[in-house]
N, C-alpha and C positions, 0 to 999 in steps of 0.2 A: 473388523478393525474399528477402533474407536475414533482415532484422530489421525489426520494427515497434515504434515508440515511440508509445504512446497517452497523451495528456495530458488529464487530467480537470480541468476548470476551472469555478470559480464565484467571481466577485469576487476574483480573484487578481492584481489589477494591481500590488500591492506586491511580488509574488514571482515572477511568471511568467517574467520575463526571466532570473532566476537559474536557474530550472528548465531553460529552453531552452538557456542557455549550458552547463549541465552535460551536456546531450545532445550539443551540439556538441563538447564536450571528448572525450567517449567516442568519437565518430566520427572526429575528427581525430587522436586519439592512437592508437586501437586498431582503427579500422574500415577500414583500407586494403584495397582489393580487394573490399569488400562493398557491397551495395546496401541502402538504408534507406527506410522509409516513415514518415511522420509523420502522425498523426491527432490533431486537437484536438477534444475533445467538450466543448462549453460549455453550461452549464445556465442560459442567459438571464442572463448577468452584467449587472449594472447599472453597472459601472464601465468602465475602459479596458482590461480584460484582452484583449479581442479586437483592439483597435486596436494595442496593444503587440505582440501576437503577430504580427500582419500586418506591422508595421514590421520586426520581427526577421526575418521570412521574406524581406523585401525584401533583406536582406543575406546570409541563410544558406540560402536555398531550394536552392542548388546541392548541398547536402549530401545531398539526398533525391531518390530516383527518383520518389516520389509523395508529394504533400501533400494532405490533406483537412481541411477545417474544417467541423464539424457543429454547427450552432446551432439554437436553437428560440425561439419567441416568448415562451413562458412557462416558468417554472421547473417542471421535472418531478420533481425530487428526485434524490438521489444514485444510487439503484439504476437508474433508467431512463436517466439520463445515462451511467452506467457501462457499461450493456449495449447501448445503442443502436448502438454502432459495431463491435460484435464481428463482424458480418457483413462489414465492410469491411476487416478485417485480411488482408493478403496475405503477410506475412512468415512464414517457417518458425518463427521465434521471436518472441515478443511480450511487451513489458513495459508494464503499465498503472500509471500513477502520477499522483497528484494534482499539480496545477500549482504548489503551494507548496513541495513537497519538492525536494531537490537530490541528484543522483547523485554518488557518491563518486569519488575519483580512482583506485580500483582498476580493473584491466582486467576490467570486468564483462562485456564481450562474450565474452571467452575463457572466463570462468567460467560464463556462461549456456550457451555452446555445449558445455562439458564436461558440463553437467547436462541437455542437451536431450532425452534419452530418458526423463526423469522426467515425471510428471504435474505436479509443481510442486516448486520448491526455494525456499529463503529464505536471506537473509544476516542479519547483525546490524545494528542501527541505531546511529547517533549522534543524540542529541537536539540540535536546532537551536533555541535559545531566545534571542531578542533578539540575533541575530547571533553567538552564541557556541556552539561545539560541545562537548558533553560525552558521556562514556560513561555510559549509564544502567545503573549497576551492578546494582541490584536487579532490574530488568526482564530484563536479559540473563542474569543468574544463573538466573532462573526459566525462561528459554528453554532454557538448558543442562539444567536439571533436568527440564523437560518432555521434552526429547529422550531423556534417559536413562530416565525413567519409562515412556515409551510406545515405546521402541525395538523391542520385540518384539510390539507390538500393532498391529492394523490402525488406520488413521487415524481411524475413527469413534470409537474409544475415547477419543482425545484430545478430541473434540468433546462427548462425553457427560460427561467429567470436567473438572476445572480443568486448564487448560494455557495456556501462553504461546507465542504466535507473533507475528511482526511482519508483518502483511499488506502494508504498503507496500513491504516488501523482497522480497515473493514474486514469482516469475515463473512463469506458467502455461504448460502445453503448449497449442498452438493448437487441439488437438482438443477441449479444454474449451470454447473460445470458439465452436466450431462445433456445440456440442450445444444444440439448441433447448430441451430439457427443463430443462437447467441455467439457461439464460437466462430462460425463462419463470418458473421458481421464484424467482430473484433479484428479478424485477420485481414479485413480490407484496409486496415490502417497500418501505419509504420511504427510509430513510437508512442502514441497516445492510446493506451489500452483502457483506461478507466472510464473516461467520458462515454465512448461508444458502448462499452459494456453496460453501463448504467442505463443508457437510452434504450438499448434493445431489451434489457431486463424489464424496464418499466412498460415496454410494449407487450412483452410476452407474458409477464406475470402480474397483469393488472387485476386488482390493486396490489402493488408491490409492498410487502410489509417490511418496516425498518424501525429500528430503535437505537437511540444514542445512549451508550453506557457512560456513566460518570467517571469511569476508571481511565487511567493512562495505560494504553495498550502497547505503544511503540515509542522507542527513542528514534526519531527520524533524522537520519544523517543528512546534513546539507553540506555539499562540497561545491567547488567552483564549476565542476562539470555536470552538475545536476540538470536534468531536463527542464525543470521549471525556471532555471536561471539562464539557460542558453537557448534562445529562440532559433532553432535550426529551421531550414526550409521544410524538412520533413514534419517537424512539430507544427509549423504554421499551416502546412497543407492539411494535416490531420484536423486541426481545430476548425479551419474553414469548411472542410468536408462535413464534419458533424454538425456545425451550425447550419450548413446548407440542407442537410438531411432533416433537421428539426424544422426549418422554414418550410420545406416542400412537403413533408409527410406528417407533421405533428401539429405545428402551430396553426391557430385559427384566429381570424379577426385581428384584434389589436396585438395579440401575441406575435403574429406574423410581422406586423410593423416593427415591433421591438426587436425581433430577430434580424430583420433586414438592417436596422440601425446598428445592431451588435456586429454584424458582418462588416458593415461600412467602417465602423470605428476600429475594428481589429486590423483592418488593412492600412490604417494610418501609420506613418513612420514615427510620429511623435507620441511617446507614452502619455504625455500630458493631454494631448488632443484626444487620444483614445479614451481617456477618462472623462474629460469635460464634455465631449459630444455624445457620450453613451447614455441614452435615456434609461437604460436598464438599471444603472446605478442610482438614478433619481428615484425610480420606482422602488428599488430595494431600500433606499434610505427612508422613504415615506412609510413603507411597511414596518420597518424597524422602529420608527418613531411611534407608531400606533401600539407597538408591543413593548415599549421601553421599560415599563415598570416590571413586567414579567421577565424581561431579559436581565434587568439588573438584579432581580431576586434570584434568578438561576445562576448568575455569575457569582453571587455571594456564597452560594452553596458549593461552588467548586473550590476545593482547598487541597491542591496537590501537595504531597509531602516531598518537597524537592530534595531535602537532605537524604531521605530514605532512598530515593531513586538514584541520587548521585553516588551513594555508597554502593548500591547494587551495581551500577555501571562500572565502578572501579574494581569490584570483585570480578565481574565478567571480563573486563579488560586484562586483569592480572592472570586469570585462567587461560585466556587466549594467548598471552605472551609466553606462558609455560609451554603450551602446545607448539607455538612458533619456534621456540628455542629447541625443542626436541626435533622438530622437522629439520631445522638447520643442521643440527648435529648429525642426523641421518644422512642429509645431503653431503656433508663434509666427509662422513665415513665412507659413503659410496664413491665419492671422487678419489679419496685416498686409496681405496681398494683397486679402483680402475687403473691407477698409476703404477701399481706394484707389478 
């Protein structure tokens, strides 16, 4: 098997067809002569997510050599849903993405194959908000800055300090998914799977190899219910737990002082105070200033073709609407038959 797409879903009925159509685009445009596996990991969705996915597979299953749908009766949380399918991945390369995001029109299969010897690699995102794509200038500028600041450091240094990376754009080596220690560590958390995963990877795969691709990999959907916007108790507990783990098991010397300060600031109710009192932001800013010319040069080289991506998204959206309309007709026909 050449490649596995893993789709992580929970109540994604409004978006899952767009996600699946973007997978189909990658395969039809760039996947000739390769074999693909599709795994859907659903965390007890209460809507039509699975029904829509199964309908879509009725039309598109021939794109895949293997299709698996993993469901569960009760919601287990992001981390368990994310990790439960790792043992079923058969592809030599694997991409795990939430079912509400959309793959870009770039030749991602070729790019991921170019980077296949790395432990992980990432691309840049475009934000997808209310059907509109935009370049998140501040976030992506900080991704560029982070790559410069930590270019000569091991990956754990990024995790100990302030750094920016876009987890939905990351592709991992399959050897990561076969490591039970990494899986078990991630399952200790509830809704924050990315940070713990990176920490344990950096411990287990030292030195962890990473490269930032210049391409846009993902259209990252931002909604009012996104985890990064809603600080739930589970999210806060996860963040404090991983900060505590880094403080107690990884950080040394001044790093430990900074991590204690980070934990103290995270517990503050005021967002302004969390920033003003956080020494980690000061250190990050000073390091960025030292690399400012390199960062500015790297930023000038990033020239995303927004119009191309917007046209692609409109195409994907239109194809998804065709699938949705067919699904609704089937449902209406079934309801009509049952009444006869």
